[in-house]
C-alpha positions as a Markdown table, in Angstrom:
| # | Residue | x | y | z |
|---|---|---|---|---|
| 1 | Pro | 138.5 | 73.5 | 215.3 |
| 2 | Ala | 141.9 | 71.9 | 214.5 |
| 3 | Pro | 144.5 | 74.4 | 213.1 |
| 4 | Leu | 145.3 | 74.3 | 209.4 |
| 5 | His | 148.1 | 72.1 | 208.2 |
| 6 | Pro | 151.4 | 73.9 | 208.0 |
| 7 | Asp | 151.5 | 73.4 | 204.2 |
| 8 | Glu | 147.7 | 73.6 | 203.7 |
| 9 | Pro | 147.7 | 74.8 | 200.0 |
| 10 | Thr | 150.0 | 72.0 | 198.9 |
| 11 | Arg | 148.1 | 69.5 | 200.9 |
| 12 | Val | 144.7 | 70.6 | 199.4 |
| 13 | Ala | 146.2 | 70.6 | 195.9 |
| 14 | Ala | 147.4 | 67.0 | 196.4 |
| 15 | Leu | 143.8 | 66.0 | 197.5 |
| 16 | His | 142.3 | 67.5 | 194.4 |
| 17 | Arg | 144.7 | 65.6 | 192.1 |
| 18 | Tyr | 142.9 | 62.4 | 193.0 |
| 19 | Arg | 139.5 | 63.8 | 191.9 |
| 20 | Val | 137.7 | 61.8 | 194.6 |
| 21 | Leu | 135.6 | 64.5 | 196.2 |
| 22 | Asp | 131.8 | 64.1 | 195.6 |
| 23 | Thr | 132.2 | 60.9 | 193.6 |
| 24 | Thr | 129.6 | 58.2 | 193.9 |
| 25 | Ala | 129.7 | 55.4 | 196.4 |
| 26 | Glu | 131.8 | 52.4 | 195.3 |
| 27 | Arg | 131.7 | 48.9 | 196.6 |
| 28 | Gln | 135.5 | 48.4 | 197.2 |
| 29 | Phe | 135.7 | 51.5 | 199.4 |
| 30 | Asp | 132.4 | 50.6 | 201.2 |
| 31 | Glu | 133.9 | 47.1 | 201.9 |
| 32 | Met | 137.1 | 48.5 | 203.3 |
| 33 | Ala | 135.2 | 50.8 | 205.7 |
| 34 | Cys | 133.0 | 47.8 | 206.8 |
| 35 | Leu | 136.1 | 45.7 | 207.3 |
| 36 | Ala | 137.8 | 48.4 | 209.4 |
| 37 | Ser | 134.7 | 48.6 | 211.5 |
| 38 | Ala | 134.5 | 44.8 | 212.0 |
| 39 | Leu | 138.2 | 44.3 | 212.7 |
| 40 | Cys | 138.5 | 47.2 | 215.1 |
| 41 | Glu | 135.1 | 46.3 | 216.7 |
| 42 | Thr | 133.7 | 49.8 | 216.4 |
| 43 | Pro | 130.1 | 50.7 | 215.4 |
| 44 | Met | 131.4 | 53.5 | 213.1 |
| 45 | Ala | 134.1 | 53.8 | 210.4 |
| 46 | Ala | 134.7 | 56.1 | 207.5 |
| 47 | Ile | 137.0 | 56.9 | 204.6 |
| 48 | Ser | 137.3 | 60.7 | 205.1 |
| 49 | Phe | 138.9 | 63.4 | 203.1 |
| 50 | Ile | 139.7 | 66.9 | 204.5 |
| 51 | Ala | 138.9 | 69.6 | 202.0 |
| 52 | Glu | 139.2 | 73.4 | 202.4 |
| 53 | Arg | 136.1 | 73.8 | 204.6 |
| 54 | Arg | 134.6 | 70.4 | 204.9 |
| 55 | Gln | 135.1 | 66.8 | 205.7 |
| 56 | Trp | 133.7 | 64.4 | 203.0 |
| 57 | Phe | 133.2 | 60.7 | 203.4 |
| 58 | Lys | 133.9 | 58.4 | 200.4 |
| 59 | Ala | 132.5 | 55.6 | 202.5 |
| 60 | Glu | 131.0 | 55.4 | 206.0 |
| 61 | Val | 129.5 | 52.9 | 208.4 |
| 62 | Gly | 127.2 | 54.0 | 211.2 |
| 63 | Leu | 127.4 | 57.7 | 210.6 |
| 64 | Gly | 124.5 | 58.3 | 208.2 |
| 65 | Val | 126.0 | 61.4 | 206.6 |
| 66 | Arg | 128.3 | 62.0 | 203.7 |
| 67 | Glu | 130.0 | 65.2 | 204.9 |
| 68 | Thr | 130.4 | 67.5 | 207.9 |
| 69 | Gly | 132.0 | 70.9 | 208.4 |
| 70 | Arg | 135.7 | 70.9 | 208.9 |
| 71 | Asp | 135.3 | 72.8 | 212.2 |
| 72 | Val | 133.9 | 69.6 | 213.9 |
| 73 | Ser | 136.3 | 67.2 | 212.2 |
| 74 | Val | 138.5 | 65.1 | 214.5 |
| 75 | Cys | 140.2 | 63.8 | 211.4 |
| 76 | Ala | 141.5 | 67.4 | 210.9 |
| 77 | Tyr | 143.8 | 66.8 | 213.9 |
| 78 | Ala | 144.9 | 63.4 | 212.5 |
| 79 | Ile | 146.4 | 64.9 | 209.3 |
| 80 | Leu | 148.6 | 67.3 | 211.3 |
| 81 | Gly | 151.1 | 64.8 | 212.5 |
| 82 | Asp | 153.2 | 61.9 | 211.1 |
| 83 | Glu | 151.8 | 59.0 | 213.2 |
| 84 | Asp | 151.0 | 55.8 | 211.5 |
| 85 | Ile | 147.9 | 55.6 | 213.8 |
| 86 | Phe | 146.3 | 58.6 | 215.4 |
| 87 | Glu | 144.3 | 57.6 | 218.5 |
| 88 | Ile | 142.3 | 59.4 | 221.1 |
| 89 | Pro | 141.1 | 56.9 | 223.7 |
| 90 | Asp | 138.6 | 59.3 | 225.3 |
| 91 | Leu | 137.5 | 62.3 | 223.3 |
| 92 | Ala | 135.7 | 63.8 | 226.2 |
| 93 | Glu | 139.0 | 63.9 | 228.2 |
| 94 | Asp | 141.2 | 65.3 | 225.5 |
| 95 | Ser | 141.5 | 69.1 | 225.4 |
| 96 | Arg | 141.4 | 69.1 | 221.6 |
| 97 | Thr | 138.0 | 67.5 | 221.4 |
| 98 | Ala | 136.2 | 67.8 | 224.7 |
| 99 | Asp | 134.0 | 70.7 | 223.4 |
| 100 | Asn | 133.4 | 69.1 | 220.0 |
| 101 | Pro | 129.7 | 68.9 | 219.1 |
| 102 | Cys | 130.3 | 65.3 | 218.0 |
| 103 | Val | 131.3 | 64.5 | 221.5 |
| 104 | Asn | 128.7 | 66.5 | 223.4 |
| 105 | Gly | 125.9 | 66.3 | 220.9 |
| 106 | Pro | 123.6 | 63.4 | 219.9 |
| 107 | Gln | 126.4 | 61.2 | 218.5 |
| 108 | Gln | 128.2 | 61.1 | 221.9 |
| 109 | Leu | 131.5 | 60.0 | 220.4 |
| 110 | Arg | 134.1 | 59.0 | 222.9 |
| 111 | Phe | 136.8 | 57.0 | 221.0 |
| 112 | Tyr | 138.6 | 57.8 | 217.7 |
| 113 | Ala | 141.4 | 56.2 | 215.8 |
| 114 | Ser | 142.6 | 56.6 | 212.3 |
| 115 | Ala | 145.3 | 55.7 | 209.7 |
| 116 | Pro | 146.2 | 58.9 | 207.8 |
| 117 | Leu | 145.8 | 58.6 | 204.0 |
| 118 | Arg | 149.0 | 60.1 | 202.4 |
| 119 | Ser | 149.5 | 60.9 | 198.8 |
| 120 | His | 152.5 | 59.5 | 196.8 |
| 121 | Asp | 154.5 | 62.6 | 197.9 |
| 122 | Gly | 153.6 | 62.3 | 201.6 |
| 123 | Arg | 150.7 | 64.8 | 201.9 |
| 124 | Ala | 148.0 | 63.8 | 204.3 |
| 125 | Ile | 144.7 | 64.2 | 202.4 |
| 126 | Gly | 142.4 | 62.3 | 204.7 |
| 127 | Thr | 142.0 | 59.2 | 207.0 |
| 128 | Leu | 140.5 | 55.8 | 207.4 |
| 129 | Cys | 139.0 | 56.3 | 210.8 |
| 130 | Val | 137.0 | 54.2 | 213.3 |
| 131 | Met | 134.9 | 55.6 | 216.2 |
| 132 | Asp | 133.0 | 54.3 | 219.2 |
| 133 | Arg | 130.7 | 55.7 | 221.9 |
| 134 | Arg | 132.8 | 54.3 | 224.7 |
| 135 | Pro | 136.4 | 55.0 | 225.7 |
| 136 | Arg | 138.8 | 52.3 | 224.6 |
| 137 | Arg | 142.1 | 51.5 | 222.9 |
| 138 | Leu | 142.9 | 49.5 | 219.8 |
| 139 | Ser | 144.9 | 46.3 | 220.2 |
| 140 | Arg | 148.2 | 45.9 | 218.4 |
| 141 | Val | 146.6 | 43.6 | 215.8 |
| 142 | Gln | 143.8 | 46.2 | 215.3 |
| 143 | Arg | 146.3 | 49.0 | 214.8 |
| 144 | Leu | 148.1 | 46.8 | 212.2 |
| 145 | Ala | 144.8 | 46.0 | 210.4 |
| 146 | Leu | 143.7 | 49.7 | 210.3 |
| 147 | Arg | 147.1 | 50.8 | 208.9 |
| 148 | Thr | 147.0 | 48.0 | 206.3 |
| 149 | Leu | 143.5 | 48.9 | 205.2 |
| 150 | Gly | 144.5 | 52.6 | 205.0 |
| 151 | Asn | 147.4 | 51.6 | 202.7 |
| 152 | Gln | 144.9 | 49.7 | 200.5 |
| 153 | Val | 142.7 | 52.7 | 200.2 |
| 154 | Met | 145.6 | 54.8 | 199.0 |
| 155 | Ala | 146.7 | 52.1 | 196.6 |
| 156 | Gln | 143.3 | 52.2 | 194.9 |
| 157 | Leu | 143.4 | 56.0 | 194.7 |
| 158 | Glu | 146.9 | 56.1 | 193.4 |
| 159 | Leu | 146.2 | 53.5 | 190.7 |
| 160 | Arg | 143.2 | 55.6 | 189.6 |
| 161 | Arg | 145.3 | 58.8 | 189.6 |
| 162 | Val | 148.0 | 57.3 | 187.4 |
| 163 | Leu | 145.5 | 55.8 | 185.0 |
| 164 | Thr | 143.6 | 59.0 | 184.7 |
| 165 | Asp | 146.7 | 61.0 | 184.1 |
| 166 | Arg | 147.8 | 58.6 | 181.4 |
| 167 | Ile | 144.5 | 58.7 | 179.7 |
| 168 | Arg | 144.6 | 62.5 | 179.8 |
| 169 | Ile | 148.1 | 62.6 | 178.3 |
| 170 | Glu | 147.1 | 60.2 | 175.6 |
| 171 | Arg | 144.0 | 62.2 | 174.7 |
| 172 | Arg | 146.1 | 65.4 | 174.5 |
| 173 | Ala | 148.6 | 63.7 | 172.3 |
| 174 | Ser | 145.9 | 62.3 | 170.1 |
| 175 | Arg | 144.4 | 65.8 | 169.7 |
| 176 | Glu | 147.8 | 67.3 | 168.8 |
| 177 | Arg | 148.4 | 64.6 | 166.2 |
| 178 | Arg | 145.0 | 65.2 | 164.7 |
| 179 | His | 145.5 | 69.0 | 164.6 |
| 180 | Ala | 149.0 | 68.5 | 163.1 |
| 181 | Gly | 147.5 | 66.2 | 160.4 |
| 182 | Leu | 144.8 | 68.8 | 159.6 |
| 183 | Ala | 147.4 | 71.6 | 159.4 |
| 184 | Leu | 149.6 | 69.5 | 157.1 |
| 185 | Ala | 146.6 | 68.7 | 154.9 |
| 186 | Ala | 145.6 | 72.4 | 154.8 |
| 187 | Gly | 149.1 | 73.4 | 153.9 |
| 188 | Arg | 149.1 | 70.9 | 151.0 |
| 189 | Met | 145.8 | 72.3 | 149.8 |
| 190 | Gly | 147.3 | 75.8 | 149.8 |
| 191 | Leu | 145.0 | 77.0 | 152.6 |
| 192 | Trp | 147.9 | 78.5 | 154.5 |
| 193 | Glu | 151.6 | 79.0 | 154.0 |
| 194 | Leu | 154.7 | 80.0 | 156.0 |
| 195 | Asp | 155.8 | 83.6 | 155.9 |
| 196 | Pro | 159.6 | 83.1 | 156.0 |
| 197 | Gly | 160.2 | 86.8 | 156.7 |
| 198 | Arg | 158.1 | 86.8 | 159.9 |
| 199 | Asp | 158.2 | 83.0 | 160.7 |
| 200 | Thr | 154.4 | 83.0 | 161.0 |
| 201 | Leu | 151.5 | 81.4 | 159.1 |
| 202 | Arg | 149.5 | 83.4 | 156.7 |
| 203 | Leu | 146.5 | 82.6 | 154.5 |
| 204 | Gly | 147.4 | 81.0 | 151.2 |
| 205 | Asp | 145.8 | 81.6 | 147.8 |
| 206 | Gly | 143.5 | 78.6 | 148.4 |
| 207 | Met | 142.0 | 80.1 | 151.6 |
| 208 | Asp | 141.8 | 83.5 | 149.8 |
| 209 | Ala | 139.6 | 81.9 | 147.2 |
| 210 | Ile | 137.4 | 80.2 | 149.8 |
| 211 | Leu | 136.9 | 83.4 | 151.7 |
| 212 | Gly | 136.3 | 85.5 | 148.6 |
| 213 | Leu | 139.3 | 87.8 | 149.4 |
| 214 | Asp | 141.1 | 89.8 | 146.8 |
| 215 | Pro | 144.6 | 88.3 | 146.0 |
């Protein structure tokens, strides 16, 4: 298995901020995976996110699964460096992957390339990857296409993160305004009052009467 990222806790926290894990399939991501497969002329492609113990696919072409264990993930190597394109021309000849079950097992993978997906603060949270069952290399144009599509994947995720955060902030502000309004109305009704000596709220005469308490 690939070693953990040097700043793994921060990287995983960045991934979870996007709230993408275990979401349903979506056409725009499926189309980007299909386009990566077509442009790079590979039978397999995936939008992959590396969580604590697993590799989860938001979209995939030719794989037939939505997740695997992190211990067999080639993408787990891709997130360790700072390359724009991470490429292994022959997985069977690379010491990092020669014993990988995806290489020696039924899938018989031989080629892998990916564009790392980086958060707005530079954390590698996953990849847009393409795979083949024969050794090969991407052309210059294919590398450019893969990197561009990877940027588009992150642009979609970043837009969603910003909108989701904004909605959450607006909802919190709305709740606080509502609570403040209720508190103000309760104060006007005498349900509570400020204790100036302790700088705290205490039940007012109105609330005493509602609760049946002695004055």
